[in-house]
N, C-alpha and C positions, 0 to 999 in steps of 0.2 A: 045314129052317127055314128061313124066307122072308128075307127082304133085313128087313123090319120089324122082325124079330124078334130078326134077327143086331146091327142098330142099336140097338133097345133092350135089350139086352145087353151090349153095352159102353158105352153110357152110364149104364147101371146102375155097373157095375165104376168107372168115373171117378167116380160120385159117391161110392161108398164111397170110393176113396183120399179125392178130399179133404175127406169127413167126418173118417175116420180122422186128417187131417193135423191139421184144423179143433181135433178131441177133444189128439193131443199138444200143439200150438200151447198149448192153456189150459193144458193141467195144468203145462207150464214156467212159465207164466207164474204159477202160482197158485204152484209151488212156489218161483219166485225170490225172491215177492213174501213169501210166508210165513218164508224164509230174512231176508229185510229187516228182520222186527219185532224189539222188545227182546227176544222170550221166544225169537223162534231165536237171535238174537244170544247171547243169555247161555247158551242149548244151546251153541253153538257154541263158545263161551269157555271150557266146563264140558268140552268133550269135547277142546278145543286149549289148555291152561292155557301163559301166560307162561313163559315158563322163565329161570330164572334160576341162575348157576352156583352150583355147591351151596357150593365154597368163599366164597365172598360171599356170600350168605344167610347162610350159620354165623357169618361176622366182622359182620354188620348183625346179627343176631338175638341173638348174644354182648352186642353193645354197646348196644343196645335192652335187656337184662337185665341188663346195669350200671345204666344208668342208671333202671332202676325199685327197685332193691334199692335205689342211692343217695335215691331219694324216698323207700320205705319207712323208711329206717334214720334220717333227718335230719328229715322232717316233723313227728314226733312230739316233737320235740328242740327245735322252735322255734315263738315263740308268737306273738300276735297282742298288742298294747299300745294301751289304748285311756287318754288322758286327758282332764281335765276342768281346764281353768283358771279360776278366777272373780277376775273384778277386779270392784270399784266404782266407780262414777263419778257427780257430778254431774248429777241431772237437769237439763235443758236450761230455761232460763227466760230468753225473747225479750220483750227491754226492760220486765222486769218482769211480763209474761203468760206464769203458771206454764204448767206442759204441762199438767196437768189441764184449765188452758181448752179445750182445744182436744181431749183424749182422754182425757179422764176420770179420776176415780181410779185409782191401780192397787190392785191388791188387795193389800191389808194396807197402804195408806199410811196415814199420818194425814189427816185432814182438815185445811185449813190452805192456804195461799197457793204452799207446795210449797217454798219457801226452806228451803234448806239438808237437801236430801230426796236421797239416796241410790240407786242402780239398779244391782243385782249384771246382770252380762254371763257367762256361761259359755260358752267355747272350749274347743270341742272337737278334740284332735288323735289321731294314728294313726301306729304306727310296728309297729316288730319285736324280738323279743328274743330271746334265747337261752339254753336249760337248762343250766346249767354244772357248779354242785353242789346237790348234796342233804345236808342235817342233821337225822335225822329225822323230823318231819313239816314242814317248811321249803327249799320251793326257791327258787334264788336267780338269777336272770335277765338277765347283762349284756346292756345295749344303750348305743346313745348319748345323750349328756346331752343332744344339741338333739332329741331324742324325749319325754323326760320334761319337760325345761326346770323352769316352777315349777309345775308341776301342781300343784293341790290333789289330786285323785281319780286315782288310776291302776287299773285293771285289767287280768286279764291271760288271756285263752283261747286253751287249747291246740287242738292238731290237731281235736279230736273236738267242739269246739263249744262243752264245758263253761269256764265265767267264772269268776275268783277274785279279789277283791278284792286289791290288792297294794299294799306299802308301799315310800318309797324307802330304800335302803341308803346310797345314797352316790354321788355324781356328781364332775366334775371336769373343767372346761371346755378345760385348755392341752390333754389326750386325745381331748377328747370321748367321753367314756366314763361309763356312770350303771350302777347296779344297782340290781333292786327285789327284794323276795321276797315270795312267798305261801305262804299252808298248805292243809295239803292232808294227807287219807291217804291220797288216789290215787297210785298208783303213775304217775309219768310218768319216761321217756327221758332220761339227760342225752346231750347230745354229745359227742364224742369230738373234743377239741383236736387238729390237727396242728401240724406245722414248718414255718410259714411261710418257714423260713431256707431252705427248701429246694424254696421254690416256683423255680419256672424259665419263660421266654417260649417262649409255644404248648402251656403245661399246660392241661388241660379244665380249666374254673370251673364249678362247679352254684350260681347264687344262690338262695336259699329264705327267703321273707317272706311277705311281706300286700301289693305296691304295690297303690295308689289302692283297698285296704280288699277285695280279692280273697285271702281269706283260703288260706292253703299252696299257694301257686303255686312253681314251679319253673322256670328258665329256665337255660338251657345257651349256654356258649361259650368262651373260650378265656382264657389271662391274657397283656394286653397287653405291660406294662410290669412291670417291680416298681422299687420305692424311688423311685418318684414324689414330690414336694414341694410345695407352696406349697396345701393342704387350705385351706377357708375357717377364717373367725375365729381365725387364728393357732394353727392345729390345727398342733402340732408332731412329729404323727408321718409316717413316710414311708408311702406307699402301694402297693398292689397293684393297679396300673390292669385293666381287663377289659372284653371287649365283650358279656358277658355282660346281656342286657336287664335295667335296673336300673331303675327307678320309686320317684316319692314313699310311701312306707308300708313299703319296702325296707328305710329304714335302720334300722340293731340286726340285721339279720337275716346268716344266714351265707351267708359263699361256702365250698364244701367242694371237695375233689379227688374225683378220682374214684374213692376209696378212702372217700368218703362222711366224711373229717375238716376241721373247721372250720380253714378257711387264713387266715378272714379275716372281718370286720364289714362289711358295706356299708355308706357310710358318706354318700359324696355322689356327684352326677354331673354332667359337665360338659356344658351344652345351649346349642344356639341357637334351641332351638323352645318356649321359655315352658315348661319344666320336663320334658319329655318324653325318653325314654332315646332317644338316637343312637350307643349303644354307647361309651362313655364315662366308663364307672363306675369308682368307686374305693371299697376295700376298705384299714381297717386291719389291718396283719398280726395274726393273732392270737398271736404272741411276744410282741407289743407288751403284748398285756394280761393275760400269766397274772400276774405279780405284783402288776398292778393286782387282778384276782381276790380274789387272798390279801388285801392290805390293804383291800381293801373290804367282806369278810365280817369282819376281825379288827378295826379301827377306823375303816371307814365312809369314808375318804378315802385318797390316794393321797398318800406321802411320796414326796420329787424329793431327789436329790442334787444337793448345789450343791458346783463350783469354782470361783468367783470371780473368771471371765475375763469380758470384753467382747472379741468375736470382731468383724471386719467381712470385708466382702465381698474379694473379690481379684480386680485388674484385671492388665492386663498391665503394665504400669507398677510396679506393685508388688510383683509376685513377678518381673520383672528387677532391681529396683532390691536385694533380695531374697537375688537368687538362688535362686530355688525354684521354679524355670517347669518346669514339667510333671510336679510334685510333686504327691501329693496330702494335704490335711491343711487344718486350722485357724490361721488368725493370733489370737495373745491379744496385741491393741492395746492393750489396760489392764489392770489389777491389782488386786483389793481389796486393801485394805491386811487384812492379821489374815486376810482368809482362807486354805481350805484349799489353793488357788495358790499364794499368797506365803509360810506355812509349809512350802509342799513345794519351794519352789524356783524356781518357774514364774516368769519375769519377761518385761515389756513385751518384744515381738518375737519372742518364742518363735513357732517354727511346730509346732503338734500334731500329731505322725502315727501314733498308737497309743495305744489306751487298752487296757489287759490283754492284750496280744498281738493285737489285731484291730483293722485299717486305719481310719484316719478320712478319710472320702471327704471332707467340707465341712465349712462349722460348722454346716450343719443336724445334720448328721450325730453330731456330737461333741454338740450339745446334747443330742441324743437318747440318746445313750448314758451322758454324766454323770445325767442325769435317770431312767435306769433305777439306776443305781450304790444301792447301798443306804448308805445315810448311816450312818458308824460302821467301812464298810470300807476296808482302805488300797490305793489303784489303782497301776499302775504303767502311767508316761505316757514316750513316747518324744517327746522335742521336738529339732528342728533349731535350733542357736546355730549362727552363725557359720558355717555350713555343714557343723556337725559335731553328731552325731547326739550325747545326752545322755540318760541313765536317769534317772529321778526315782518318788520312793516317794509319793504324796499318800495323808492319810487322810482321805474324803469327809464331810463335814455336811449335814446337813439343810438343804434349804432354805429360805427364807423370803422374802415380798414385801417384809417391810419392810427386812432387810437388802440386797437384792440392790437396794433400790430408795435405797440411802442414797450418795447421789452424792460426798457430801466424804469417801469410802473411795478410792475409784478415782483410780485414780494409772497417768500423771498428770493425765489429767485432757481432753487433746487429742489431735484425729486430725491427721495429720502425712502431707503425701503430696508425691512427687518434683516439682521444677519440670522442668516438661517444657515444650517451644517453645508450645504452646498458650496454657499458664500464664506463661510469659513473654511473650508477647503480646499475654493480656488486661489484668497486668499494666504493659504498657509498658516490660517490662528490658530490658538488656542480652542478646544473645543467650549471652553466657558468664557470666549472674550465678546465684551461686551461694546452696545454702541448703534448706530446705525451705517448703514452702507450709503454714499456717494451714489445714485445709479445715473444722476444727469444734471450737469447745472448750463443755466439758461445763458445765453449770450448777452449781456448788458445790464442783467440785474445786477440786484445788491449782491447776493452771492458769486457774483462772475467777479464785481470790482474787486471785494475782500481779496479774493484770490481762493474761493473753493475749485477743487476740482473731481474730475469725475475718480473714482477707486478711494477716495478718501472717506474716513470712518470718524463721524461725528460722534465724542464720546461724554461731552459735556457742554450744556449752558449756561452761561454766567457762574458755571461752579456746582451746579446743580448736575447730576449727573443723567448721563438720558439713555434709560431700561431698555424702552420702546418705542414706538412709534406714537403709542396715544399719549407717552409723557411729552416725545418733543411739540405736537402740535399743543400742546396744554401752555409748556413754558413760551413759546413762541408768543400765544395769545394774552398770555400776562404779560408778556413784555412789550408787546407791540409798542407803547408809547414810547419806552427807554431803550439805552442803550445795547446791543446783545455783543458778547464776544462767545468764541466756539472754542474747543478743544477739539482739537482734529489729530489722529493717527493717520501720517501720511508714510506709509512703507513702517520702519522700527521708530520715526523721529515723531514726536509730542511736540504740536504748533498751537499756541496760548493767543496768540495775537492776533487771530481773525476779528478786527470789530465792525459791526456795522451797527446803521440807526435809518429807521423810519425815513 
């Protein structure tokens, strides 16, 4: 082989090596590109799935199964309530120019100048309700009073979309509860009512309803607090607070526990965003409604027990003066004459601590406890009087708005507070001035009739000095059935002729 042949063979060998390298490089680049495509990534994911610890996955799937079961169980018993309120209003007449002058005659309107004509306005509402009872082909739905309002037309839509005309059974403003009924031979499940007294902070809470018209919605959270007070519209309930998402349309719907039992009626939200949910939802405890369900069905209204006392909020000065600091209960500052309380021996100044063995937390709690007592039943009260416990048996009567508003029977009809340094300074009194300051005199009561006035200072009762609030109530109790006369300071004058008797 000559030199030229040797060089040609060598060049050919190098050329082949370079060609093989280029082909190999392109193959690697193509493979890399192929692996970066979505299809390749999917294939890789299928070959290498995300690994989740078996125990954690089983726990998560178990919880998911629980929530699915709750939804399957509860949704068919929660309905959508649609309401229509009809009102009639005088047709506008602008300086003698009738409505029809600009807009033409309305359908069905008589000819003429439009004077005295009315127009019908239809206002639609939306809410939720819970099927709680069935009697043959009649189903009863529990909801909020503010959902039905003064509706002229009510309809119920069940989970599968079927809609039925409904009728109002009864409603109650104090508890914000109402009941409607609808008739059908179709079978619909009833909600299972749980025990709201067993609800604890941190429990799971699931809201079921129709927020903003989105039918059969389920949201989940926890119980944030229990025993909340201060609902809108002077609602006397306490409330379960939850961070479960609740919006307009959820009212009247169910708040359920992890077992699918109804523990509350979703009622209102606190919001700074124009009505949207910010995690502050409130539900009426279901135990507050159980007797109401029976009464709605039997009579169409809720009856309340009546005790016949007037309660006041307690501040530090009053609790210190009565020796009840750190104690839970409610102070009966006034008593209605001939009321169950009066007949049972409760007197002004008694601090009520228990009803039928249950502790009284505060005045709102006592109001609810008494309201839930059945008229005609005897109730066992425990009161603190002169720092000693006293047991009293009281026969509860039915509450009547007329009776509860008769101020002339409210004894004695005056709210007094201890003289504090601030009050002495305001009245420009000597720092050693004694007596009690008259903070309020209730109209038409005995105190008002004898002439007591706000700003008076009571110094004596029947000649005995009134040094503090405890002495005031003690003298009232001791002189309950005899004539009383007060020595009163009004400005710089002393009045001793203010006499009254029960």
